PQR file of N, CA, C, O and H, with PARSE charges and radii, in Angstrom:
ATOM      1  N   MET A   1      95.501  24.946   7.047 -0.4000 1.5000
ATOM      2  CA  MET A   1      95.324  25.724   7.235 -0.0000 2.0000
ATOM      3  C   MET A   1      96.983  26.545   7.213  0.5500 1.7000
ATOM      4  O   MET A   1      97.935  26.375   7.974 -0.5500 1.4000
ATOM      5  N   SER A   2      96.783  27.772   5.616 -0.4000 1.5000
ATOM      6  CA  SER A   2      97.867  28.475   5.106 -0.0000 2.0000
ATOM      7  C   SER A   2      97.841  29.464   6.603  0.5500 1.7000
ATOM      8  O   SER A   2      96.795  29.840   7.131 -0.5500 1.4000
ATOM      9  H   SER A   2      96.009  27.910   4.997  0.4000 1.0000
ATOM     10  N   PRO A   3      99.044  29.729   7.055 -0.5600 1.5000
ATOM     11  CA  PRO A   3      99.696  30.906   7.643  0.2800 2.0000
ATOM     12  C   PRO A   3      99.103  31.977   7.611  0.5500 1.7000
ATOM     13  O   PRO A   3      98.991  32.459   6.484 -0.5500 1.4000
ATOM     14  N   ARG A   4      98.652  32.566   8.479 -0.4000 1.5000
ATOM     15  CA  ARG A   4      98.005  34.506   8.094 -0.0000 2.0000
ATOM     16  C   ARG A   4      99.897  35.301   7.614  0.5500 1.7000
ATOM     17  O   ARG A   4     100.887  34.570   7.582 -0.5500 1.4000
ATOM     18  H   ARG A   4      98.743  32.174   9.394  0.4000 1.0000
ATOM     19  N   PRO A   5      99.950  36.407   7.392 -0.5600 1.5000
ATOM     20  CA  PRO A   5     101.143  36.475   6.525  0.2800 2.0000
ATOM     21  C   PRO A   5     101.224  38.189   7.681  0.5500 1.7000
ATOM     22  O   PRO A   5     100.601  39.170   8.086 -0.5500 1.4000
ATOM     23  N   GLU A   6     102.551  37.427   7.688 -0.4000 1.5000
ATOM     24  CA  GLU A   6     102.841  38.727   8.661 -0.0000 2.0000
ATOM     25  C   GLU A   6     102.212  40.040   8.551  0.5500 1.7000
ATOM     26  O   GLU A   6     101.307  40.441   9.282 -0.5500 1.4000
ATOM     27  H   GLU A   6     103.057  36.630   7.359  0.4000 1.0000
ATOM     28  N   THR A   7     102.651  40.564   7.767 -0.4000 1.5000
ATOM     29  CA  THR A   7     101.359  41.882   7.042 -0.0000 2.0000
ATOM     30  C   THR A   7     100.881  42.393   7.255  0.5500 1.7000
ATOM     31  O   THR A   7     100.391  42.921   6.257 -0.5500 1.4000
ATOM     32  H   THR A   7     103.387  40.238   7.173  0.4000 1.0000
ATOM     33  N   GLN A   8     100.441  42.860   8.301 -0.4000 1.5000
ATOM     34  CA  GLN A   8      98.074  43.227   8.353 -0.0000 2.0000
ATOM     35  C   GLN A   8      98.088  44.611   7.945  0.5500 1.7000
ATOM     36  O   GLN A   8      98.775  45.498   8.451 -0.5500 1.4000
ATOM     37  H   GLN A   8     100.839  42.432   9.112  0.4000 1.0000
ATOM     38  N   CYS A   9      97.103  44.746   6.791 -0.4000 1.5000
ATOM     39  CA  CYS A   9      96.342  45.711   6.633 -0.0000 2.0000
ATOM     40  C   CYS A   9      95.171  45.950   7.401  0.5500 1.7000
ATOM     41  O   CYS A   9      94.328  45.102   7.106 -0.5500 1.4000
ATOM     42  H   CYS A   9      96.544  44.025   6.381  0.4000 1.0000
ATOM     43  N   ASP A  10      94.790  46.694   8.204 -0.4000 1.5000
ATOM     44  CA  ASP A  10      93.643  46.586   8.836 -0.0000 2.0000
ATOM     45  C   ASP A  10      92.871  47.574   8.150  0.5500 1.7000
ATOM     46  O   ASP A  10      91.752  47.640   8.658 -0.5500 1.4000
ATOM     47  H   ASP A  10      95.475  47.382   8.443  0.4000 1.0000
ATOM     48  N   THR A  11      93.031  48.411   7.146 -0.4000 1.5000
ATOM     49  CA  THR A  11      91.709  49.771   7.121 -0.0000 2.0000
ATOM     50  C   THR A  11      92.899  49.536   5.091  0.5500 1.7000
ATOM     51  O   THR A  11      93.891  48.855   4.829 -0.5500 1.4000
ATOM     52  H   THR A  11      93.940  48.358   6.734  0.4000 1.0000
ATOM     53  N   PRO A  12      91.835  50.731   4.006 -0.5600 1.5000
ATOM     54  CA  PRO A  12      91.628  50.022   2.487  0.2800 2.0000
ATOM     55  C   PRO A  12      93.546  51.672   2.286  0.5500 1.7000
ATOM     56  O   PRO A  12      94.104  52.302   1.387 -0.5500 1.4000
ATOM     57  N   ASP A  13      93.594  51.597   2.938 -0.4000 1.5000
ATOM     58  CA  ASP A  13      94.251  53.353   3.169 -0.0000 2.0000
ATOM     59  C   ASP A  13      95.731  52.551   3.336  0.5500 1.7000
ATOM     60  O   ASP A  13      96.607  52.951   2.569 -0.5500 1.4000
ATOM     61  H   ASP A  13      93.141  51.085   3.668  0.4000 1.0000
ATOM     62  N   ASP A  14      96.176  51.215   4.468 -0.4000 1.5000
ATOM     63  CA  ASP A  14      96.731  50.514   4.995 -0.0000 2.0000
ATOM     64  C   ASP A  14      97.135  49.549   3.259  0.5500 1.7000
ATOM     65  O   ASP A  14      98.279  49.513   2.805 -0.5500 1.4000
ATOM     66  H   ASP A  14      95.464  50.890   5.091  0.4000 1.0000
ATOM     67  N   VAL A  15      96.013  48.928   2.617 -0.4000 1.5000
ATOM     68  CA  VAL A  15      96.021  48.140   1.430 -0.0000 2.0000
ATOM     69  C   VAL A  15      96.496  49.207  -0.064  0.5500 1.7000
ATOM     70  O   VAL A  15      97.483  48.891  -0.728 -0.5500 1.4000
ATOM     71  H   VAL A  15      95.084  48.958   2.986  0.4000 1.0000
ATOM     72  N   ARG A  16      96.065  49.837  -0.248 -0.4000 1.5000
ATOM     73  CA  ARG A  16      96.555  50.918  -1.029 -0.0000 2.0000
ATOM     74  C   ARG A  16      97.943  51.448  -0.762  0.5500 1.7000
ATOM     75  O   ARG A  16      98.777  51.149  -1.618 -0.5500 1.4000
ATOM     76  H   ARG A  16      95.263  50.094   0.291  0.4000 1.0000
ATOM     77  N   ALA A  17      98.346  52.162   0.238 -0.4000 1.5000
ATOM     78  CA  ALA A  17     100.217  52.386   0.428 -0.0000 2.0000
ATOM     79  C   ALA A  17     100.739  51.185   0.191  0.5500 1.7000
ATOM     80  O   ALA A  17     101.242  51.189  -0.933 -0.5500 1.4000
ATOM     81  H   ALA A  17      97.669  52.405   0.933  0.4000 1.0000
ATOM     82  N   ALA A  18     100.926  49.492   1.073 -0.4000 1.5000
ATOM     83  CA  ALA A  18     101.190  48.596  -0.110 -0.0000 2.0000
ATOM     84  C   ALA A  18     100.785  48.278  -1.524  0.5500 1.7000
ATOM     85  O   ALA A  18     101.257  47.526  -2.377 -0.5500 1.4000
ATOM     86  H   ALA A  18     100.516  49.488   1.986  0.4000 1.0000
ATOM     87  N   VAL A  19     100.023  48.883  -1.501 -0.4000 1.5000
ATOM     88  CA  VAL A  19      99.711  48.664  -3.027 -0.0000 2.0000
ATOM     89  C   VAL A  19     100.849  49.193  -3.836  0.5500 1.7000
ATOM     90  O   VAL A  19     101.650  48.451  -4.405 -0.5500 1.4000
ATOM     91  H   VAL A  19      99.640  49.494  -0.808  0.4000 1.0000
ATOM     92  N   LEU A  20     100.908  50.757  -3.881 -0.4000 1.5000
ATOM     93  CA  LEU A  20     101.263  51.293  -4.344 -0.0000 2.0000
ATOM     94  C   LEU A  20     102.940  51.305  -4.361  0.5500 1.7000
ATOM     95  O   LEU A  20     103.585  51.656  -5.349 -0.5500 1.4000
ATOM     96  H   LEU A  20     100.257  51.360  -3.419  0.4000 1.0000
ATOM     97  N   VAL A  21     103.572  50.835  -3.018 -0.4000 1.5000
ATOM     98  CA  VAL A  21     105.202  50.296  -3.020 -0.0000 2.0000
ATOM     99  C   VAL A  21     105.454  49.349  -3.147  0.5500 1.7000
ATOM    100  O   VAL A  21     106.456  48.907  -2.585 -0.5500 1.4000
ATOM    101  H   VAL A  21     103.048  50.550  -2.216  0.4000 1.0000
ATOM    102  N   ALA A  22     104.388  48.288  -4.237 -0.4000 1.5000
ATOM    103  CA  ALA A  22     105.027  47.670  -4.585 -0.0000 2.0000
ATOM    104  C   ALA A  22     104.945  47.864  -5.955  0.5500 1.7000
ATOM    105  O   ALA A  22     105.853  47.295  -6.560 -0.5500 1.4000
ATOM    106  H   ALA A  22     103.575  48.648  -4.694  0.4000 1.0000
ATOM    107  N   LYS A  23     103.866  48.705  -6.908 -0.4000 1.5000
ATOM    108  CA  LYS A  23     103.992  48.905  -7.437 -0.0000 2.0000
ATOM    109  C   LYS A  23     105.050  49.437  -8.230  0.5500 1.7000
ATOM    110  O   LYS A  23     105.531  48.934  -9.245 -0.5500 1.4000
ATOM    111  H   LYS A  23     103.128  49.167  -6.417  0.4000 1.0000
ATOM    112  N   THR A  24     105.488  50.920  -7.449 -0.4000 1.5000
ATOM    113  CA  THR A  24     106.786  51.311  -7.553 -0.0000 2.0000
ATOM    114  C   THR A  24     107.440  50.313  -7.917  0.5500 1.7000
ATOM    115  O   THR A  24     107.724  50.004  -9.074 -0.5500 1.4000
ATOM    116  H   THR A  24     105.097  51.328  -6.624  0.4000 1.0000
ATOM    117  N   ALA A  25     107.743  49.694  -6.818 -0.4000 1.5000
ATOM    118  CA  ALA A  25     108.493  48.946  -7.166 -0.0000 2.0000
ATOM    119  C   ALA A  25     108.820  47.651  -8.172  0.5500 1.7000
ATOM    120  O   ALA A  25     109.935  47.182  -8.396 -0.5500 1.4000
ATOM    121  H   ALA A  25     107.512  49.945  -5.878  0.4000 1.0000
ATOM    122  N   ARG A  26     108.101  47.400  -8.478 -0.4000 1.5000
ATOM    123  CA  ARG A  26     107.602  46.897 -10.128 -0.0000 2.0000
ATOM    124  C   ARG A  26     108.318  47.682 -11.553  0.5500 1.7000
ATOM    125  O   ARG A  26     108.884  47.397 -12.608 -0.5500 1.4000
ATOM    126  H   ARG A  26     107.194  47.781  -8.295  0.4000 1.0000
ATOM    127  N   ASP A  27     107.855  48.844 -10.766 -0.4000 1.5000
ATOM    128  CA  ASP A  27     108.366  50.189 -12.423 -0.0000 2.0000
ATOM    129  C   ASP A  27     109.570  49.519 -12.129  0.5500 1.7000
ATOM    130  O   ASP A  27     109.847  48.383 -12.515 -0.5500 1.4000
ATOM    131  H   ASP A  27     107.395  49.075  -9.909  0.4000 1.0000
ATOM    132  N   THR A  28     110.550  50.532 -11.171 -0.4000 1.5000
ATOM    133  CA  THR A  28     111.552  50.183 -11.098 -0.0000 2.0000
ATOM    134  C   THR A  28     112.457  49.324 -11.788  0.5500 1.7000
ATOM    135  O   THR A  28     113.402  49.703 -12.481 -0.5500 1.4000
ATOM    136  H   THR A  28     110.325  51.454 -10.858  0.4000 1.0000
ATOM    137  N   ALA A  29     111.986  47.691 -11.473 -0.4000 1.5000
ATOM    138  CA  ALA A  29     112.678  46.872 -11.283 -0.0000 2.0000
ATOM    139  C   ALA A  29     111.968  46.613 -12.763  0.5500 1.7000
ATOM    140  O   ALA A  29     112.237  45.446 -13.046 -0.5500 1.4000
ATOM    141  H   ALA A  29     111.219  47.383 -10.910  0.4000 1.0000
ATOM    142  N   VAL A  30     111.202  47.185 -13.793 -0.4000 1.5000
ATOM    143  CA  VAL A  30     111.333  46.459 -15.212 -0.0000 2.0000
ATOM    144  C   VAL A  30     112.037  48.062 -15.762  0.5500 1.7000
ATOM    145  O   VAL A  30     112.620  48.033 -16.846 -0.5500 1.4000
ATOM    146  H   VAL A  30     110.984  48.134 -13.563  0.4000 1.0000
ATOM    147  N   ALA A  31     111.949  49.780 -14.805 -0.4000 1.5000
ATOM    148  CA  ALA A  31     113.206  50.378 -15.809 -0.0000 2.0000
ATOM    149  C   ALA A  31     113.703  49.789 -16.231  0.5500 1.7000
ATOM    150  O   ALA A  31     113.784  49.301 -17.358 -0.5500 1.4000
ATOM    151  H   ALA A  31     111.476  49.804 -13.924  0.4000 1.0000
ATOM    152  N   GLU A  32     114.454  49.679 -14.768 -0.4000 1.5000
ATOM    153  CA  GLU A  32     116.333  48.582 -15.501 -0.0000 2.0000
ATOM    154  C   GLU A  32     115.940  47.903 -15.911  0.5500 1.7000
ATOM    155  O   GLU A  32     115.602  48.406 -16.982 -0.5500 1.4000
ATOM    156  H   GLU A  32     114.389  50.076 -13.853  0.4000 1.0000
ATOM    157  N   ALA A  33     115.512  46.509 -15.925 -0.4000 1.5000
ATOM    158  CA  ALA A  33     115.728  45.668 -16.517 -0.0000 2.0000
ATOM    159  C   ALA A  33     115.179  46.271 -18.321  0.5500 1.7000
ATOM    160  O   ALA A  33     115.403  45.622 -19.343 -0.5500 1.4000
ATOM    161  H   ALA A  33     115.786  46.100 -15.054  0.4000 1.0000
ATOM    162  N   GLU A  34     114.762  47.047 -18.294 -0.4000 1.5000
ATOM    163  CA  GLU A  34     114.841  47.417 -20.531 -0.0000 2.0000
ATOM    164  C   GLU A  34     115.898  48.052 -20.591  0.5500 1.7000
ATOM    165  O   GLU A  34     116.689  47.767 -21.489 -0.5500 1.4000
ATOM    166  H   GLU A  34     114.580  47.574 -17.464  0.4000 1.0000
ATOM    167  N   ARG A  35     116.304  49.412 -19.360 -0.4000 1.5000
ATOM    168  CA  ARG A  35     117.854  49.858 -19.866 -0.0000 2.0000
ATOM    169  C   ARG A  35     118.669  48.962 -19.568  0.5500 1.7000
ATOM    170  O   ARG A  35     119.690  49.416 -20.084 -0.5500 1.4000
ATOM    171  H   ARG A  35     115.660  49.644 -18.630  0.4000 1.0000
ATOM    172  N   THR A  36     119.008  47.835 -19.019 -0.4000 1.5000
ATOM    173  CA  THR A  36     119.698  46.720 -19.539 -0.0000 2.0000
ATOM    174  C   THR A  36     119.910  46.133 -20.933  0.5500 1.7000
ATOM    175  O   THR A  36     120.882  46.228 -21.683 -0.5500 1.4000
ATOM    176  H   THR A  36     118.178  47.466 -18.599  0.4000 1.0000
ATOM    177  N   PHE A  37     118.083  45.141 -21.167 -0.4000 1.5000
ATOM    178  CA  PHE A  37     118.195  44.678 -22.135 -0.0000 2.0000
ATOM    179  C   PHE A  37     119.321  46.179 -23.241  0.5500 1.7000
ATOM    180  O   PHE A  37     120.486  45.898 -23.525 -0.5500 1.4000
ATOM    181  H   PHE A  37     117.293  45.063 -20.558  0.4000 1.0000
ATOM    182  N   TRP A  38     118.730  47.574 -23.684 -0.4000 1.5000
ATOM    183  CA  TRP A  38     118.890  47.879 -24.154 -0.0000 2.0000
ATOM    184  C   TRP A  38     120.218  47.870 -24.790  0.5500 1.7000
ATOM    185  O   TRP A  38     120.538  47.650 -25.958 -0.5500 1.4000
ATOM    186  H   TRP A  38     117.784  47.802 -23.453  0.4000 1.0000
ATOM    187  N   GLN A  39     120.966  48.182 -23.671 -0.4000 1.5000
ATOM    188  CA  GLN A  39     122.231  48.552 -23.257 -0.0000 2.0000
ATOM    189  C   GLN A  39     122.867  47.168 -24.067  0.5500 1.7000
ATOM    190  O   GLN A  39     123.568  47.500 -25.023 -0.5500 1.4000
ATOM    191  H   GLN A  39     120.706  48.361 -22.722  0.4000 1.0000
ATOM    192  N   GLN A  40     122.827  46.637 -23.994 -0.4000 1.5000
ATOM    193  CA  GLN A  40     123.302  45.123 -24.015 -0.0000 2.0000
ATOM    194  C   GLN A  40     122.887  45.178 -25.538  0.5500 1.7000
ATOM    195  O   GLN A  40     123.864  44.701 -26.116 -0.5500 1.4000
ATOM    196  H   GLN A  40     122.258  46.368 -23.217  0.4000 1.0000
ATOM    197  N   ILE A  41     121.590  45.639 -26.838 -0.4000 1.5000
ATOM    198  CA  ILE A  41     121.225  45.480 -27.332 -0.0000 2.0000
ATOM    199  C   ILE A  41     122.332  46.069 -28.396  0.5500 1.7000
ATOM    200  O   ILE A  41     122.700  45.630 -29.485 -0.5500 1.4000
ATOM    201  H   ILE A  41     120.797  46.026 -26.368  0.4000 1.0000
ATOM    202  N   GLY A  42     122.688  47.143 -27.711 -0.4000 1.5000
ATOM    203  CA  GLY A  42     123.438  48.792 -27.811 -0.0000 2.0000
ATOM    204  C   GLY A  42     125.409  47.726 -28.295  0.5500 1.7000
ATOM    205  O   GLY A  42     125.979  47.962 -29.360 -0.5500 1.4000
ATOM    206  H   GLY A  42     122.390  47.499 -26.825  0.4000 1.0000
ATOM    207  N   GLN A  43     125.660  47.290 -27.846 -0.4000 1.5000
ATOM    208  CA  GLN A  43     126.535  46.817 -27.527 -0.0000 2.0000
ATOM    209  C   GLN A  43     126.766  45.505 -28.672  0.5500 1.7000
ATOM    210  O   GLN A  43     127.834  45.278 -29.241 -0.5500 1.4000
ATOM    211  H   GLN A  43     125.197  47.098 -26.981  0.4000 1.0000
ATOM    212  N   LEU A  44     125.534  44.744 -28.841 -0.4000 1.5000
ATOM    213  CA  LEU A  44     125.391  44.033 -30.051 -0.0000 2.0000
ATOM    214  C   LEU A  44     125.354  43.699 -31.449  0.5500 1.7000
ATOM    215  O   LEU A  44     125.505  42.739 -32.205 -0.5500 1.4000
ATOM    216  H   LEU A  44     124.666  44.928 -28.379  0.4000 1.0000
ATOM    217  N   SER A  45     125.021  45.208 -31.449 -0.4000 1.5000
ATOM    218  CA  SER A  45     124.317  46.596 -32.735 -0.0000 2.0000
ATOM    219  C   SER A  45     125.503  46.343 -33.134  0.5500 1.7000
ATOM    220  O   SER A  45     125.734  45.439 -33.938 -0.5500 1.4000
ATOM    221  H   SER A  45     124.899  45.987 -30.835  0.4000 1.0000
ATOM    222  N   LYS A  46     126.525  47.200 -32.564 -0.4000 1.5000
ATOM    223  CA  LYS A  46     128.270  46.967 -32.813 -0.0000 2.0000
ATOM    224  C   LYS A  46     129.043  46.208 -32.895  0.5500 1.7000
ATOM    225  O   LYS A  46     130.202  46.429 -32.545 -0.5500 1.4000
ATOM    226  H   LYS A  46     126.337  47.934 -31.911  0.4000 1.0000
ATOM    227  N   SER A  47     128.498  44.681 -33.553 -0.4000 1.5000
ATOM    228  CA  SER A  47     129.490  43.563 -33.400 -0.0000 2.0000
ATOM    229  C   SER A  47     130.274  43.292 -35.155  0.5500 1.7000
ATOM    230  O   SER A  47     131.290  42.765 -35.608 -0.5500 1.4000
ATOM    231  H   SER A  47     127.556  44.501 -33.837  0.4000 1.0000
ATOM    232  N   TYR A  48     129.092  44.005 -35.668 -0.4000 1.5000
ATOM    233  CA  TYR A  48     129.747  43.529 -37.211 -0.0000 2.0000
ATOM    234  C   TYR A  48     128.632  43.820 -38.174  0.5500 1.7000
ATOM    235  O   TYR A  48     127.439  43.526 -38.095 -0.5500 1.4000
ATOM    236  H   TYR A  48     128.266  44.433 -35.299  0.4000 1.0000
ATOM    237  N   ARG A  49     129.537  44.699 -39.437 -0.4000 1.5000
ATOM    238  CA  ARG A  49     128.831  45.895 -39.998 -0.0000 2.0000
ATOM    239  C   ARG A  49     126.849  44.814 -40.133  0.5500 1.7000
ATOM    240  O   ARG A  49     126.845  43.584 -40.066 -0.5500 1.4000
ATOM    241  H   ARG A  49     130.506  44.938 -39.502  0.4000 1.0000
ATOM    242  N   GLY A  50     125.957  45.352 -40.250 -0.4000 1.5000
ATOM    243  CA  GLY A  50     124.787  44.722 -40.846 -0.0000 2.0000
ATOM    244  C   GLY A  50     124.242  44.159 -39.357  0.5500 1.7000
ATOM    245  O   GLY A  50     123.102  43.753 -39.585 -0.5500 1.4000
ATOM    246  H   GLY A  50     125.961  46.351 -40.304  0.4000 1.0000
ATOM    247  N   ALA A  51     124.568  43.942 -37.855 -0.4000 1.5000
ATOM    248  CA  ALA A  51     123.890  43.446 -36.859 -0.0000 2.0000
ATOM    249  C   ALA A  51     123.134  44.041 -36.728  0.5500 1.7000
ATOM    250  O   ALA A  51     122.183  43.440 -36.230 -0.5500 1.4000
ATOM    251  H   ALA A  51     125.494  44.272 -37.670  0.4000 1.0000
ATOM    252  N   GLN A  52     122.878  45.497 -36.993 -0.4000 1.5000
ATOM    253  CA  GLN A  52     121.034  46.184 -36.084 -0.0000 2.0000
ATOM    254  C   GLN A  52     120.722  45.264 -37.246  0.5500 1.7000
ATOM    255  O   GLN A  52     120.792  44.107 -36.833 -0.5500 1.4000
ATOM    256  H   GLN A  52     123.651  45.985 -37.399  0.4000 1.0000
ATOM    257  N   LYS A  53     120.553  45.286 -37.932 -0.4000 1.5000
ATOM    258  CA  LYS A  53     119.653  45.161 -39.107 -0.0000 2.0000
ATOM    259  C   LYS A  53     119.405  43.413 -38.537  0.5500 1.7000
ATOM    260  O   LYS A  53     118.308  43.070 -38.098 -0.5500 1.4000
ATOM    261  H   LYS A  53     120.495  46.226 -38.268  0.4000 1.0000
ATOM    262  N   ASP A  54     119.986  42.930 -38.581 -0.4000 1.5000
ATOM    263  CA  ASP A  54     120.020  40.769 -37.520 -0.0000 2.0000
ATOM    264  C   ASP A  54     119.233  41.074 -36.283  0.5500 1.7000
ATOM    265  O   ASP A  54     118.300  40.321 -36.003 -0.5500 1.4000
ATOM    266  H   ASP A  54     120.878  43.209 -38.937  0.4000 1.0000
ATOM    267  N   ILE A  55     119.514  42.123 -35.492 -0.4000 1.5000
ATOM    268  CA  ILE A  55     118.432  42.409 -34.312 -0.0000 2.0000
ATOM    269  C   ILE A  55     117.359  42.226 -34.562  0.5500 1.7000
ATOM    270  O   ILE A  55     116.623  41.341 -34.127 -0.5500 1.4000
ATOM    271  H   ILE A  55     120.272  42.735 -35.720  0.4000 1.0000
ATOM    272  N   ALA A  56     117.012  43.506 -35.715 -0.4000 1.5000
ATOM    273  CA  ALA A  56     115.604  44.194 -36.548 -0.0000 2.0000
ATOM    274  C   ALA A  56     115.018  42.586 -36.014  0.5500 1.7000
ATOM    275  O   ALA A  56     114.339  42.258 -35.041 -0.5500 1.4000
ATOM    276  H   ALA A  56     117.610  44.225 -36.070  0.4000 1.0000
ATOM    277  N   VAL A  57     115.676  41.735 -37.230 -0.4000 1.5000
ATOM    278  CA  VAL A  57     114.672  40.922 -37.777 -0.0000 2.0000
ATOM    279  C   VAL A  57     113.937  39.602 -36.843  0.5500 1.7000
ATOM    280  O   VAL A  57     112.904  38.939 -36.946 -0.5500 1.4000
ATOM    281  H   VAL A  57     116.227  42.001 -38.020  0.4000 1.0000
ATOM    282  N   THR A  58     115.668  39.672 -35.436 -0.4000 1.5000
ATOM    283  CA  THR A  58     115.273  39.263 -34.243 -0.0000 2.0000
ATOM    284  C   THR A  58     114.179  39.635 -33.092  0.5500 1.7000
ATOM    285  O   THR A  58     114.014  39.123 -31.985 -0.5500 1.4000
ATOM    286  H   THR A  58     116.507  40.209 -35.353  0.4000 1.0000
ATOM    287  N   LEU A  59     113.593  40.542 -33.639 -0.4000 1.5000
ATOM    288  CA  LEU A  59     112.872  41.332 -32.699 -0.0000 2.0000
ATOM    289  C   LEU A  59     111.870  41.519 -33.518  0.5500 1.7000
ATOM    290  O   LEU A  59     110.769  41.214 -33.059 -0.5500 1.4000
ATOM    291  H   LEU A  59     113.728  40.958 -34.538  0.4000 1.0000
ATOM    292  N   ASN A  60     111.909  41.987 -34.757 -0.4000 1.5000
ATOM    293  CA  ASN A  60     110.507  42.017 -35.355 -0.0000 2.0000
ATOM    294  C   ASN A  60     110.578  43.053 -34.946  0.5500 1.7000
ATOM    295  O   ASN A  60     109.883  43.148 -33.934 -0.5500 1.4000
ATOM    296  H   ASN A  60     112.803  42.235 -35.130  0.4000 1.0000
ATOM    297  N   VAL A  61     111.334  44.414 -35.327 -0.4000 1.5000
ATOM    298  CA  VAL A  61     111.082  45.597 -35.150 -0.0000 2.0000
ATOM    299  C   VAL A  61     111.982  46.429 -35.888  0.5500 1.7000
ATOM    300  O   VAL A  61     113.094  46.054 -36.259 -0.5500 1.4000
ATOM    301  H   VAL A  61     111.899  44.336 -36.149  0.4000 1.0000
ATOM    302  N   GLU A  62     111.382  47.817 -36.147 -0.4000 1.5000
ATOM    303  CA  GLU A  62     112.210  48.570 -37.031 -0.0000 2.0000
ATOM    304  C   GLU A  62     113.495  48.541 -36.813  0.5500 1.7000
ATOM    305  O   GLU A  62     113.936  48.271 -35.696 -0.5500 1.4000
ATOM    306  H   GLU A  62     110.479  48.122 -35.845  0.4000 1.0000
ATOM    307  N   ARG A  63     114.519  48.901 -38.177 -0.4000 1.5000
ATOM    308  CA  ARG A  63     115.929  49.115 -37.509 -0.0000 2.0000
ATOM    309  C   ARG A  63     116.115  50.057 -36.976  0.5500 1.7000
ATOM    310  O   ARG A  63     116.777  50.082 -35.938 -0.5500 1.4000
ATOM    311  H   ARG A  63     114.160  49.120 -39.084  0.4000 1.0000
ATOM    312  N   ASP A  64     115.322  51.662 -37.801 -0.4000 1.5000
ATOM    313  CA  ASP A  64     115.036  52.708 -36.540 -0.0000 2.0000
ATOM    314  C   ASP A  64     114.572  52.867 -35.066  0.5500 1.7000
ATOM    315  O   ASP A  64     114.969  53.896 -34.519 -0.5500 1.4000
ATOM    316  H   ASP A  64     114.785  51.641 -38.644  0.4000 1.0000
ATOM    317  N   ALA A  65     113.800  52.026 -34.328 -0.4000 1.5000
ATOM    318  CA  ALA A  65     113.226  51.627 -33.113 -0.0000 2.0000
ATOM    319  C   ALA A  65     114.496  50.569 -31.920  0.5500 1.7000
ATOM    320  O   ALA A  65     114.607  50.375 -30.710 -0.5500 1.4000
ATOM    321  H   ALA A  65     113.478  51.191 -34.773  0.4000 1.0000
ATOM    322  N   ILE A  66     115.042  50.248 -32.871 -0.4000 1.5000
ATOM    323  CA  ILE A  66     116.880  49.365 -32.189 -0.0000 2.0000
ATOM    324  C   ILE A  66     117.787  50.694 -32.209  0.5500 1.7000
ATOM    325  O   ILE A  66     118.763  50.565 -31.470 -0.5500 1.4000
ATOM    326  H   ILE A  66     114.952  50.405 -33.854  0.4000 1.0000
ATOM    327  N   TYR A  67     117.738  51.571 -32.669 -0.4000 1.5000
ATOM    328  CA  TYR A  67     118.560  53.036 -32.845 -0.0000 2.0000
ATOM    329  C   TYR A  67     118.105  54.148 -31.711  0.5500 1.7000
ATOM    330  O   TYR A  67     118.844  54.851 -31.022 -0.5500 1.4000
ATOM    331  H   TYR A  67     116.945  51.676 -33.269  0.4000 1.0000
ATOM    332  N   LYS A  68     116.594  54.090 -31.732 -0.4000 1.5000
ATOM    333  CA  LYS A  68     116.102  54.957 -31.098 -0.0000 2.0000
ATOM    334  C   LYS A  68     116.035  54.081 -29.650  0.5500 1.7000
ATOM    335  O   LYS A  68     116.479  54.716 -28.693 -0.5500 1.4000
ATOM    336  H   LYS A  68     115.994  53.519 -32.292  0.4000 1.0000
ATOM    337  N   ASN A  69     115.684  53.103 -29.432 -0.4000 1.5000
ATOM    338  CA  ASN A  69     115.533  52.557 -28.109 -0.0000 2.0000
ATOM    339  C   ASN A  69     116.951  52.432 -27.734  0.5500 1.7000
ATOM    340  O   ASN A  69     116.882  51.920 -26.617 -0.5500 1.4000
ATOM    341  H   ASN A  69     115.324  52.587 -30.209  0.4000 1.0000
ATOM    342  N   VAL A  70     117.928  52.562 -27.952 -0.4000 1.5000
ATOM    343  CA  VAL A  70     119.440  51.891 -27.107 -0.0000 2.0000
ATOM    344  C   VAL A  70     119.645  53.247 -26.840  0.5500 1.7000
ATOM    345  O   VAL A  70     119.905  53.601 -25.690 -0.5500 1.4000
ATOM    346  H   VAL A  70     117.984  52.978 -28.859  0.4000 1.0000
ATOM    347  N   ARG A  71     119.519  54.473 -28.237 -0.4000 1.5000
ATOM    348  CA  ARG A  71     120.367  55.723 -27.551 -0.0000 2.0000
ATOM    349  C   ARG A  71     118.929  56.351 -26.334  0.5500 1.7000
ATOM    350  O   ARG A  71     119.457  57.100 -25.512 -0.5500 1.4000
ATOM    351  H   ARG A  71     119.308  54.186 -29.171  0.4000 1.0000
ATOM    352  N   LYS A  72     117.714  56.249 -26.127 -0.4000 1.5000
ATOM    353  CA  LYS A  72     117.484  56.963 -25.153 -0.0000 2.0000
ATOM    354  C   LYS A  72     117.478  55.661 -23.877  0.5500 1.7000
ATOM    355  O   LYS A  72     116.747  55.680 -22.887 -0.5500 1.4000
ATOM    356  H   LYS A  72     117.284  55.641 -26.795  0.4000 1.0000
ATOM    357  N   HIS A  73     118.434  54.635 -24.197 -0.4000 1.5000
ATOM    358  CA  HIS A  73     118.541  54.118 -22.695 -0.0000 2.0000
ATOM    359  C   HIS A  73     120.201  53.877 -22.509  0.5500 1.7000
ATOM    360  O   HIS A  73     120.717  53.140 -21.668 -0.5500 1.4000
ATOM    361  H   HIS A  73     119.028  54.620 -25.001  0.4000 1.0000
ATOM    362  N   THR A  74     120.877  54.667 -23.485 -0.4000 1.5000
ATOM    363  CA  THR A  74     121.964  54.662 -23.050 -0.0000 2.0000
ATOM    364  C   THR A  74     122.457  55.813 -22.904  0.5500 1.7000
ATOM    365  O   THR A  74     123.651  56.038 -23.099 -0.5500 1.4000
ATOM    366  H   THR A  74     120.459  55.266 -24.168  0.4000 1.0000
ATOM    367  N   THR A  75     121.421  56.902 -22.463 -0.4000 1.5000
ATOM    368  CA  THR A  75     121.826  58.636 -22.847 -0.0000 2.0000
ATOM    369  C   THR A  75     122.001  58.934 -21.770  0.5500 1.7000
ATOM    370  O   THR A  75     122.320  60.091 -21.494 -0.5500 1.4000
ATOM    371  H   THR A  75     120.451  56.719 -22.305  0.4000 1.0000
TER
END
């Protein structure tokens, strides 16, 4: 039998609070990953003439989407 978790949630309110904490942590991590990704894409798009087009083809998105997301996450 597996050991019991160290944190016990005795009431539904405890469970809800724990879920909200976990959700907040996940949302923060996802936002940070998005910001890091688009900052790296921004640097790569400046590599050479036509890099933004190549990145757009690789990611299967429009060049405008690359521009907008890089601008959104680097400002």
